[in-house]
C-alpha positions as CSV (number, residue, x, y, z in Angstrom):
1,M,-43.0,3.4,29.2
2,S,-39.5,3.2,28.2
3,N,-37.7,0.0,27.2
4,P,-34.9,-0.9,29.4
5,I,-31.4,-1.5,28.0
6,S,-30.8,-5.4,27.7
7,P,-27.8,-6.8,29.8
8,K,-26.1,-8.0,26.4
9,V,-26.1,-4.3,25.1
10,I,-24.7,-2.9,28.4
11,I,-21.9,-5.6,28.3
12,L,-21.4,-4.7,24.7
13,I,-20.8,-1.1,25.4
14,V,-18.7,-1.8,28.2
15,V,-16.3,-4.1,26.2
16,L,-16.3,-1.4,23.4
17,L,-15.2,1.3,25.9
18,L,-12.5,-0.9,27.4
19,V,-11.3,-1.7,23.9
20,V,-11.1,1.9,22.8
21,T,-9.3,2.8,26.2
22,V,-6.7,0.3,25.9
23,S,-6.2,1.1,22.3
24,V,-5.6,4.9,22.9
25,I,-3.4,4.0,26.0
26,G,-1.3,1.6,23.9
27,T,-0.8,4.1,21.1
28,I,0.3,6.8,23.5
29,F,2.7,4.5,25.1
30,F,4.0,3.2,21.6
31,R,4.6,6.8,20.4
32,N,6.4,7.6,23.6
33,T,8.6,4.7,23.3
34,A,9.3,5.4,19.5
35,N,10.1,9.0,20.2
36,K,12.6,7.9,23.2
37,V,14.3,5.5,20.9
38,A,14.6,8.0,18.0
39,E,16.3,10.3,20.5
40,I,19.0,7.9,21.4
41,V,22.4,9.5,20.1
42,I,25.2,6.9,19.7
43,S,28.8,7.9,19.0
44,T,31.8,5.9,18.9
45,P,34.6,6.6,21.4
46,D,38.1,7.0,20.4
47,L,39.5,3.5,20.5
48,D,43.2,5.0,20.4
49,K,42.4,6.1,24.0
50,I,41.0,3.1,25.3
51,N,43.5,0.7,27.2
52,D,43.4,-3.1,26.9
53,G,40.6,-4.7,29.2
54,Q,36.9,-5.8,29.2
55,Y,34.4,-3.1,30.1
56,Q,30.8,-3.3,30.9
57,G,28.1,-1.1,30.0
58,T,24.2,-1.0,30.6
59,Y,21.5,0.9,28.7
60,A,17.8,0.7,29.6
61,T,14.5,2.4,29.0
62,E,11.0,1.2,29.9
63,M,10.7,-1.6,27.6
64,I,14.4,-2.6,26.8
65,A,17.4,-3.3,29.0
66,V,20.8,-4.4,27.7
67,T,24.2,-5.0,29.5
68,V,27.1,-5.9,27.5
69,A,31.0,-6.7,28.2
70,V,33.3,-5.3,25.6
71,K,36.9,-6.6,25.3
72,V,39.5,-4.2,23.8
73,Q,43.1,-5.3,22.9
74,N,45.5,-3.0,21.0
75,H,42.9,-0.5,20.7
76,Q,40.4,-2.6,19.0
77,I,37.2,-4.3,19.9
78,T,37.8,-8.0,20.0
79,S,34.6,-9.1,21.4
80,I,31.3,-8.2,22.7
81,D,29.2,-10.4,24.9
82,I,25.8,-9.7,25.7
83,L,25.3,-10.4,29.3
84,E,21.6,-9.5,29.7
85,H,18.9,-8.3,26.8
86,K,15.6,-8.0,28.1
87,T,13.3,-7.3,25.1
88,G,10.1,-8.4,23.4
89,K,11.1,-9.2,19.8
90,G,14.4,-7.5,19.7
91,K,16.4,-10.7,19.9
92,P,17.5,-10.8,16.2
93,A,19.3,-7.3,17.1
94,E,22.2,-9.3,18.9
95,V,23.9,-9.9,15.4
96,I,24.8,-6.3,15.6
97,T,27.7,-7.0,17.7
98,A,29.4,-8.7,14.7
99,D,29.2,-5.5,12.6
100,V,30.6,-3.4,15.3
101,I,33.7,-5.5,15.8
102,A,34.1,-5.8,11.8
103,Q,33.8,-2.1,11.5
104,Q,35.3,-1.0,14.7
105,S,32.7,1.6,14.9
106,L,29.2,2.0,16.4
107,N,28.2,3.8,13.3
108,V,26.6,0.5,11.9
109,D,23.1,-0.3,10.2
110,T,20.2,-1.3,12.7
111,I,18.8,-4.6,12.4
112,T,15.4,-4.2,10.5
113,G,12.4,-5.2,12.7
114,A,14.6,-4.8,15.8
115,T,15.7,-1.0,15.8
116,A,15.0,-0.4,19.2
117,S,17.0,-3.2,20.6
118,S,19.9,-2.6,18.1
119,K,20.0,1.0,19.4
120,H,20.1,0.0,23.1
121,I,22.8,-2.5,22.2
122,L,25.1,-0.1,20.6
123,K,24.3,2.6,23.3
124,A,25.3,-0.1,26.1
125,I,28.6,-0.7,24.0
126,Q,29.2,3.1,23.9
127,V,28.6,3.3,27.7
128,A,30.9,0.4,28.4
129,L,33.7,1.8,26.1
130,E,33.2,5.4,27.8
131,S,33.8,3.7,31.1
132,A,37.3,2.8,30.1
């Protein structure tokens, strides 16, 4: 006669399978997101060709969405307002706008620990300036 498997063992096996499944799916999702962030190309539009005004730009992927308003006067970026920033832990990246204004360029360092949000903010600024 064989010993039946106890309900505790069955529950343990099911829980372990769920943990492994969620871990695998999470790892795949994280790698896909990281690859997409790495592929974001950011370039600074020629500010000499941008007229005075305020321009809005949005950039979004699965996990992050950013909308900005960029004000240009005398061919210089004078202000950047983040109108919307849907993110997890990327809130610290919002200080990157000060660097963009100071350097008048999107070629600035990303914020450590918030690289994905930094790149999304920069790309939204690019989109705004390209809409001018």
